[in-house]
Legacy VTK file of the C-alpha trace (Angstrom):
# vtk DataFile Version 3.0
C-alpha trace
ASCII
DATASET POLYDATA
POINTS 103 float
14.487 -5.172 -18.759
10.736 -4.571 -18.322
10.380 -4.549 -22.104
12.075 -7.973 -22.204
9.738 -9.363 -19.528
6.730 -8.146 -21.481
7.758 -9.728 -24.791
6.908 -6.456 -26.613
3.266 -6.675 -25.511
2.210 -3.121 -24.521
-0.427 -4.255 -22.022
2.024 -6.621 -20.347
4.729 -3.935 -20.373
2.584 -1.497 -18.388
1.345 -4.232 -16.062
4.930 -5.263 -15.273
6.045 -1.626 -14.940
3.285 -0.994 -12.357
4.169 -4.231 -10.571
7.807 -3.155 -10.347
6.799 0.262 -8.992
4.565 -1.305 -6.343
7.366 -3.624 -5.262
9.791 -0.701 -5.006
7.303 1.320 -2.918
6.735 -1.601 -0.559
10.487 -1.943 -0.065
11.042 1.733 0.845
7.886 2.985 2.562
8.082 1.032 5.778
5.396 -0.306 8.055
2.183 1.566 7.280
0.652 1.248 10.753
3.856 2.507 12.414
3.931 5.446 9.999
0.294 6.272 10.715
0.908 6.184 14.464
3.930 8.449 14.067
1.988 10.878 11.908
-0.809 10.962 14.494
1.656 11.762 17.295
3.340 14.471 15.213
-0.058 15.959 14.369
-0.992 16.086 18.048
2.364 17.682 18.950
2.133 20.367 16.263
-1.594 20.978 16.509
-1.884 20.415 12.765
0.547 23.153 11.786
3.021 22.810 8.954
6.570 22.917 10.329
7.704 25.339 7.604
4.858 27.758 6.816
2.945 27.432 10.095
-0.464 27.109 8.415
-3.139 24.840 9.930
-4.080 21.720 7.980
-6.150 18.586 8.534
-4.044 15.508 9.241
-4.714 14.059 5.786
-3.191 17.138 4.127
0.112 16.944 5.989
3.046 14.809 4.866
6.036 13.373 6.682
9.387 14.518 5.332
12.479 12.438 6.130
15.364 14.660 7.185
18.147 12.121 6.603
17.500 10.278 3.355
20.241 7.744 4.188
17.908 6.157 6.743
15.452 5.331 3.935
17.335 2.054 3.416
17.356 0.903 7.044
14.597 -1.588 7.711
15.253 -1.589 11.477
14.482 2.163 11.553
11.249 1.725 9.547
13.008 3.059 6.446
13.681 6.427 8.062
10.169 6.986 9.411
11.172 7.473 13.051
10.466 10.454 15.338
14.017 11.825 15.205
14.080 11.808 11.407
10.739 13.262 10.270
8.897 16.565 10.291
5.277 17.202 9.363
4.833 19.638 6.477
2.144 20.588 3.970
2.419 19.331 0.377
3.760 22.628 -0.954
6.464 22.913 1.696
7.319 19.235 1.219
7.854 19.832 -2.482
10.083 22.842 -1.716
12.185 20.680 0.625
12.524 17.926 -1.976
13.549 20.375 -4.691
16.115 21.942 -2.366
17.457 18.485 -1.513
17.994 17.565 -5.143
19.648 20.887 -6.046
LINES 1 104
103 0 1 2 3 4 5 6 7 8 9 10 11 12 13 14 15 16 17 18 19 20 21 22 23 24 25 26 27 28 29 30 31 32 33 34 35 36 37 38 39 40 41 42 43 44 45 46 47 48 49 50 51 52 53 54 55 56 57 58 59 60 61 62 63 64 65 66 67 68 69 70 71 72 73 74 75 76 77 78 79 80 81 82 83 84 85 86 87 88 89 90 91 92 93 94 95 96 97 98 99 100 101 102
């Protein structure tokens, strides 16, 4: 479909592909300021420790992992980014959780 939109123009193809990706991210990532506030509260609660490995990290190095992926489609629950549905983990532990989820 993206190829059709671009009319076989490579530059236009990649521009449209990026545009589609940005739109998809906006539709699933929720309200950015609410997410930032949640991450700040979680960071304060955990003292900057990864939930899985227990190592200390700066706030920017920690990521929020959604426990129930089904909530990712619920706009009224900020696409799953609510206190009851997220844990704060480092990038490596987050990747391990995502791999385990898809297995």
